Each structure stands twice: as C-alpha cells, then as structure tokens.
C-alpha positions in Angstrom: -8.8 23.4 2.6 -9.5 25.9 -0.1 -10.8 29.5 0.0 -13.8 29.9 -2.3 -15.4 33.3 -2.5 -13.6 34.4 0.6 -14.8 31.5 2.7 -12.5 28.8 3.9 -14.1 25.4 3.1 -13.4 21.8 2.4 -14.0 20.7 -1.2 -16.9 18.4 -1.8 -16.2 14.7 -2.3 -14.4 14.1 -5.7 -13.9 17.8 -6.3 -11.0 20.2 -6.3 -10.7 23.9 -6.6 -10.4 25.0 -10.2 -11.4 27.9 -12.6 -14.5 28.0 -14.8 -15.1 31.1 -16.8 -12.4 32.9 -15.0 -14.0 32.3 -11.6 -13.1 29.9 -8.9 -15.2 26.8 -9.0 -15.3 23.2 -7.7 -14.3 20.9 -10.6 -14.1 17.1 -10.8 -10.9 15.4 -9.9 -9.7 13.3 -12.8 -9.6 9.6 -12.1 -6.1 8.1 -11.7 -4.5 6.8 -14.9 -3.7 3.0 -15.2 0.0 3.9 -14.8 -0.7 5.7 -11.5 -2.9 2.8 -10.2 -0.1 0.3 -11.1 2.4 2.5 -9.2 0.1 2.7 -6.2 -0.3 -1.1 -6.2 3.5 -1.7 -6.5 4.0 0.8 -3.6 1.4 -1.1 -1.5 3.1 -4.4 -2.3 6.5 -3.0 -1.2 4.9 -1.5 2.0 3.6 -5.0 2.9 6.9 -6.6 2.2 8.7 -4.0 4.3 6.2 -4.5 7.2 6.8 -8.3 7.1 10.6 -7.9 7.0 10.4 -5.5 10.0 8.3 -7.9 11.9 10.6 -10.9 11.1 13.7 -8.9 12.1 12.0 -7.8 15.4 11.6 -11.4 16.3 15.3 -12.0 15.3 14.1 -15.0 13.3 16.3 -14.6 10.2 19.5 -14.6 12.4 18.3 -17.5 14.6 17.3 -19.5 11.5 20.7 -18.9 9.9 22.5 -20.3 13.1 20.1 -23.2 13.5 18.7 -21.8 16.7 15.1 -21.4 15.5 13.0 -24.3 16.7 9.4 -25.4 17.3 6.5 -23.0 16.9 8.9 -20.1 16.1 10.2 -22.1 13.1 6.7 -22.9 12.0 5.6 -19.3 12.2 8.8 -18.1 10.4 8.1 -20.4 7.5 4.5 -19.2 7.3 5.7 -15.6 7.1 8.3 -16.6 4.4 5.4 -18.2 2.4 3.5 -15.0 2.8 6.5 -13.0 1.5 6.7 -15.4 -1.5 3.0 -14.8 -2.2 3.5 -11.1 -2.1 6.3 -11.2 -4.5 4.1 -12.9 -7.2 1.0 -10.7 -6.8 0.1 -9.3 -10.2 -0.1 -5.5 -10.0 -0.2 -5.0 -13.8 -3.8 -4.0 -13.8 -3.5 -1.6 -10.9 -7.0 -2.6 -9.6 -8.9 -5.6 -8.3 -5.7 -6.9 -6.7 -6.2 -9.9 -4.4 -3.7 -9.6 -1.7 -2.7 -12.7 0.2 -3.7 -13.1 3.8 -1.2 -12.7 6.6 -0.4 -15.8 8.6 
C-alpha cells in the first residue's frame, strides 16, 4: 500500500507510486526485461523439479527402487514421474515467455 496525498491506498493495476513534476503520482510499472523473464522461467522450472523430488522422496520410491523393492503400480508411477522430470529438464526457457510446461503424470 502507498500513501498518496495523505490517503493510504492500493495502486491501480499496472501502476506504482512515483514522482511527476515533484509530486507523488501513479506511474506505469515497466515491463520485465527478457533477462528477468528468463530468470523467472528458470526459477519456475526449478520449483517444479523440487516439488517432484519432494513427492518422490515422500513415497520413498528412490530408495525402494535402488534396493529392488519397488514393484507393480508403484514402479510404473515412479517411472512416469521420472519421465516428467526428464521433460522438465529439457524445457526451453530461453525466451522467458510462451513456455509449454509438460503435464504431470
């Protein structure tokens, strides 16, 4: 929240508090740079990867797979999630926009 002319108020959509002619005013928020968009996309990819790893570990599938104790439907599901992780790793984030994220299993 910002205080404009002594009144506490929310900025209008797409605006922030700035100064025009030495007076407080709502000014346009600059659009994010390509570099910022790419960084956001890379952060989103990492967030998704972290969430999958947390899910897999909560099921104890990696340890069970390593010891040969993962069988049946659990093994099938584990492999689907690993495929999803592989798909996340190759998502092209270089444009920062229009990214097609793979669907979760």
